[in-house]
PAGUBA-453977 format. One record per residue (C-alpha): residue in one letter; x, y, z. Coordinates in pm, whole numbers. Each point is the difference from the previous one (the first is absolute). Example, Ala and Ser with C-alpha at 12.3 -4.5 7.8 and 13.67 -1.06 7.14 Angstrom:
BEGIN
 res      u      v      w
   A   1230   -450    780
   S    137    344    -66
end
This chain:
BEGIN
 res      u      v      w
   M  -2657  -3126   1222
   K    -65    373     29
   F   -347    -64    142
   Y    131   -224    278
   R    260    257    107
   K   -264    269     36
   R   -266   -191    189
   G    102    139    337
   K    -29   -147    350
   R   -210   -311     29
   I   -278     10    260
   R     31   -291    244
   P   -216   -115    298
   S    269    114    243
   D    -41    357   -130
   A   -319     31    206
   S    223    129    283
   L    269    155   -220
   F    -21    351    143
   F     29   -121    362
   K    296   -225    -85
   F    178    283   -176
   L    -50    237    293
   F     92   -254    268
   F    311   -146   -159
   G    104    333   -150
   L    -24    192    326
   F    155   -280    203
   G    291    -30   -245
   V     64    376     -1
   W    -16      9    380
   L    257   -279     28
   V    234    187   -236
   F     -7    303    229
   F    -15   -185    334
   I    273   -262    -41
   P    295    246    -47
   F    -56    126    356
   H     65   -352    133
   V    263   -136   -236
   K    261    -19    277
   F   -235   -194    227
   L   -112   -237   -279
   L    359    -75   -102
   S    112    -80    356
   T     52   -371     76
   T   -151     -2    349
   W   -297    239    -43
   E     31     87    370
   V    -73    338    148
   D    185    140    300
   P   -254     28    287
   F    139    342     88
   Q    -78    121   -354
   T   -359   -124    -13
   H   -150    346     41
   F    227    146   -269
   V    -77   -281   -244
   S   -377     27     48
   A     12    379    -52
   Y    218    -45   -309
   G   -237   -268   -134
   L   -303    225     46
   T    177    287   -175
   S    102   -219   -294
   L   -357   -129    -26
   I   -145    353    -14
   I    258    118   -255
   S    -60   -302   -226
   L   -378     47     18
   V     36    369    -91
   L    216    -94   -299
   V   -258   -260   -106
   A   -276    263     22
   I    207    234   -222
   C     48   -279   -256
   V   -376    -68      2
   L    -79    367    -66
   L    255     19   -281
   Y   -131   -322   -157
   Y   -359    125     23
   R    103    331   -155
   Y    202   -135   -291
   R   -129   -357    -45
   Y   -371     44     68
   N    -88   -149   -338
   H    174   -325     95
   L   -215    -25    313
   K   -312     53   -211
   Q    111   -275   -237
   L     43   -239    294
   M   -352     86    114
   H   -132    -63   -350
   R    162   -343    -17
   Q   -136    -85    344
   K   -352    102   -105
   L     20   -210   -316
   A    105   -306    201
   K   -283     57    249
   M   -247     45   -287
   I     84   -345   -138
   L     -6   -162    344
   D   -321    166    121
   N   -184    -91   -321
   Q    149   -353     11
   W    126     16   -359
   Y    244   -284     65
   E      0   -379     33
   T    100   -204    305
   K     79   -361     81
   Q      4   -199    323
   V    348    -80    130
   V     46   -262    274
   N    283     68    242
   E    220   -292     97
   G      3    -87    370
   F    304    -53    217
   F    -16   -372    -75
   K     -5    -25   -378
   D   -149   -350     -1
   I   -308    128    184
   P   -224    205   -233
   S    -91    348    124
   S   -361    114      9
   K     96    368    -16
   A    -52    168   -338
   K     10    362   -110
   E    -79    195   -313
   K    282    114   -225
   I    -28    231   -301
   S     61   -210   -310
   H    -69    268   -260
   F     21    378     42
   P    -83    210   -309
   K    298    163   -167
   M    -35    373     51
   Y    281    252    -55
   Y     31    358    119
   R    229    280   -115
   C     -8    378     21
   E    187    219   -246
   K    -36    360   -116
   G   -302     55    224
   M   -189   -293   -152
   I    -90   -329    168
   H     13   -312   -216
   I   -175   -311    129
   Q     24   -316   -209
   V   -211   -308     72
   E     49   -335   -166
   I   -311   -150   -162
   T    -16   -381     26
   L   -368    -70    -86
   G    -50   -107    361
   K   -306     54    219
   Y    129    338    118
   Q     51    141   -349
   E   -317    212      1
   P     78    209    312
   L    365     40   -105
   L   -115    138   -334
   N   -219    262    172
   L    215    157    271
   E    -50    363   -107
   K   -230    113    282
   K    194   -183    272
   L    334    138   -117
   E   -123    359    -34
   S   -167     17    341
   G    251   -221    184
   L    318    165   -130
   Y   -156    346    -31
   C    108     19   -363
   E   -170     55   -335
   L    -10   -255   -280
   V    169    122   -319
   S    -13   -310   -215
   K    -77   -369      9
   E    158   -226   -260
   L    -69   -369    -53
   H    300   -187   -136
   D     58   -362    -92
   S     41   -139    350
   Y    -47    294    234
   V   -194    321     55
   E    177    326     86
   Y   -159    280    201
   V    169    341    -21
   L    -99    255    264
   F     85    360     80
   Y    181     29    331
   D    -46    338    172
   I   -184    140   -301
   I    -28    355    138
   A    380     23    -30
   N    -53    -18   -379
   R   -189    329      1
   I    161    275   -207
   S    -27    378    -12
   I   -164    196   -282
   D    345     95   -135
   E     74   -368    -65
   V   -312    -56   -211
   I    147    -31   -350
   A   -165    -99   -327
   Q    228   -152   -261
   N     -9   -276   -262
   G   -374    -47     42
   S     21    -53    376
   L    -81    221    299
   K    175    -65    332
   L   -241     15    296
   M    193   -194    267
   K    357   -126     26
   S   -108   -345   -109
   M   -311     87   -200
   D    -54    166   -337
   W   -307     59   -212
   E    107   -133   -339
   Y   -267    181   -197
   D    141   -108   -337
   K    -53   -366     94
   L   -288     25    249
   P   -198    308   -105
   H   -266    202    180
   M    -25     74    372
   L   -306     -9    224
   I     18    191    330
   A   -261    -30    275
   G    -13    159    343
   G   -214    206    228
   T     56    347    139
   G    332     37    183
   G    156   -313   -150
   G    260    192   -200
   K   -161    -50   -343
   T     33    363   -117
   Y    366     31    103
   F     73   -327   -178
   I   -161    124   -323
   L    192    329     22
   T    321   -200     53
   L    -73   -198   -317
   I    -67    321   -194
   E    323    162    117
   A    205   -310    -87
   L   -156    -42   -345
   L     55    369    -83
   K    375    -60     37
   T    -25   -214   -313
   D   -135     82   -345
   A   -344   -138     92
   K   -314    197    -87
   L   -261     20    277
   Y   -375     61      2
   I   -148     53    346
   L   -370    -19     86
   D   -145    110    336
   P   -383      3      3
   K    -13    135    357
   N    208    307    -93
   A    230    -69    296
   D    377    -45     43
   L     83   -120   -350
   A   -207    277   -158
   D    235    251    166
   L    271   -116   -240
   S   -177    188   -280
   T    188    313    110
   V    340   -157    -71
   M    -49   -256   -281
   P   -232    -70   -298
   D   -256   -277    -57
   I   -169     21    341
   Y   -378    -50    -17
   Y   -270     11    266
   K   -319     86   -189
   K   -218   -286   -118
   E     -3     95   -369
   D    374     68     -6
   M     77   -333    163
   M   -218   -192   -246
   A    169    180   -289
   S    342    -78    149
   I    -78   -372     20
   D   -120      4   -361
   Q    316    181   -109
   F    221   -243    194
   Y   -173   -291   -172
   E     29    158   -346
   D    370     75     52
   M     60   -362    102
   M   -172   -135   -311
   A    185    248   -221
   R    338    -94    146
   S    -75   -372    -47
   E    -48     65   -371
   E    298    234    -30
   M    236   -247    170
   K    -64   -255   -275
   Q    108    254   -263
   M    316    107    181
   E    344   -105   -114
   G    139   -270    226
   Y   -343   -125    110
   K     15   -360    116
   T   -292   -222     91
   G    -18    -60    373
   E    206    305     99
   N   -158    291    187
   Y     13    379    -29
   A    334     29    186
   Y    174   -205   -267
   L    -86    282   -246
   G    110    276    239
   L   -351    128     76
   A   -114    154    329
   P   -257   -167    229
   H   -336    165     74
   F   -175    -26    337
   L   -363     73     81
   I    -13     62    377
   F   -358    -15    121
   D    -79     87    364
   E   -339    -81    158
   Y    -98   -210   -298
   V   -313   -148    160
   A   -123    347    101
   F     35    111   -362
   M   -189   -301   -135
   E   -287     72    239
   M    -37    346   -158
   L    -70   -148   -342
   A   -323   -106   -163
   S    -40   -361   -105
   K    102     54   -363
   E    298    215     96
   S    115   -256    254
   T    -19   -281   -258
   A    198    205   -254
   I    276     80    253
   L     24   -364    112
   T     34   -111   -362
   K    288    243    -59
   L    176    -96    325
   K    -32   -368    -83
   Q    168     59   -334
   I    279    198    166
   V     80   -269    258
   M    -12   -272   -265
   L    205    172   -271
   G    201    268    179
   R    313   -195     94
   Q    159    -29   -344
   A    -75    362    -91
   G    116    130    340
   F   -335    132    124
   Y    -58    -76    368
   L   -275     57    255
   I     47     89    366
   L   -345    -18    162
   A    -64    101    361
   C   -317    -41    205
   Q   -114    -61    355
   R   -133   -344    -86
   P     22   -181   -337
   D   -371    -62    -52
   A    -58   -282   -250
   K   -282    203   -152
   Y    251    240   -156
   L    285   -246    -48
   G   -192   -285   -157
   D     47   -205   -317
   G    349   -108    111
   I    138    355     12
   R    113    -36    361
   D    197   -315    -82
   Q    204    194   -256
   F    146    226    269
   N    317   -194     68
   F    126    223    284
   R   -255     48    279
   V     56    197    319
   A   -238     18    298
   L     99    271    250
   G   -121     70    353
   R   -300   -158    168
   M   -221   -217   -218
   S   -272   -254     74
   E     19   -367    -93
   L   -249     76   -275
   G    226    276   -131
   Y    303   -230     -3
   G   -211   -260   -179
   M    -95    253   -266
   M    361    103    -37
   F    180   -334     -6
   G   -276   -255    -56
   S   -237   -171    241
   D    188   -331    -11
   V    332    143    125
   Q    142   -188    301
   K    158    292    179
   Q    -20    141    354
   F    -16    379     -2
   F    125    189    306
   L    -46    366     84
   K    299    208    108
   Q    -33    367     82
   I    266    110   -250
   K    -90    253   -267
   G     76   -121   -348
   R    -14   -368     96
   G   -208   -253   -185
   Y     12   -313   -214
   V    105    -53   -359
   D    -33   -258   -274
   K    270     84   -251
   G   -130   -231   -269
   D    105   -342    129
   N   -315    -72    207
   V    205     20    321
   I   -129    262    242
   T    262    160    221
   E     34    295    237
   F     76    333   -163
   Y    126    341    114
   T    -27    307   -221
   P    315    214    -38
   L     64    238    289
   V    -78    366    -66
   P    175    258    223
   K   -227    248    178
   D    160    295   -177
   H    -41   -155   -347
   D   -207    227   -227
   F   -152   -201   -283
   L   -123    308   -188
   K    347    156     -8
   E    178   -321    -98
   I   -255    -90   -268
   E     14    355   -139
   K    378    -28    -41
   L    -32   -334   -176
   A   -287    113   -222
   Q    202    295   -124
end
């Protein structure tokens, strides 16, 4: 019974003009409430007659009462828009859903013959009447839109099972999850997703999870390894620095590689394990791999070790290898060196979760040449920031993804797949203009 109580408002054919009906009847009703009190005495009179000598006074009084009531209605409209704007948006959403079903003709009709004035004479007039309208329910709670559609194995089942693109573009929302249940499918979408953006001070890592938005965490203990892609000016560097600062607030150990000797290399003045030379970076990857394998063996010898439990169960600290401009680094290497590095990285992404060894790889475009042999598929959290081509999105999320990507001129905006194969809009944490990463990271490193 809990499911039926939480379905929400059912979408009906009459909802195709829901917003207009609400405005018309709402405004008219509010106007009557304010207008009628000015004329109660006249309405309660038994004769409803006006003295001819008072005609001018009555007309002036009526005009004044009309203006006052209209002003009061306008004030109510402004207050409702200010404090109940979300309700208006929900009405628009329900209207759009009803129009979607009607415009696509996802319903069944039957011919109904109207009876004539003389019932014994058959009428030739017939009109169509909706005999079956799909059961669709809408509700909005905690900034999330839930749309449930009943599945009846009818001829419209296929389009109702694939509403993602229509819902995202039509409602201007982002799909979070899609779950198929016994007799219905439920779409969950972010409503006003930019409102879920957080500041850098709210980025907290705890219990194997890193908060990146109000309603989105990177659960690295369950879905390890992050892949970040984005061109110049997309906010990639600030996002990586935000991750570093947040992870340093925990007991995590970080190794940072920057082959271009750019922003991340500057951290070498305030914290250890920063590498930007080719030989040092290769040695760091080897060391990271060796440490992972050593911990895997040591965990089995530790008191309290239990099969299936990870490093956190034994009170160990996670290790992160943060690798900026990964593709640029791989292009520096000879063929044998490249093969050796790929082999080590493949082992890390395959075996690192239980030991607590994680990769954060960043590049401008995730070229399959350097992320082959299934390595890319092991990155459970993938973020694409800034402007990217369709080919770039295909490399990042897969070429068979049914998703419409839109460009918005907002720094730090992009798309994310957080491990559930659902791609949604993403905003990196806000960084104040006066925030000094070097100073903050130095404090944390000490």
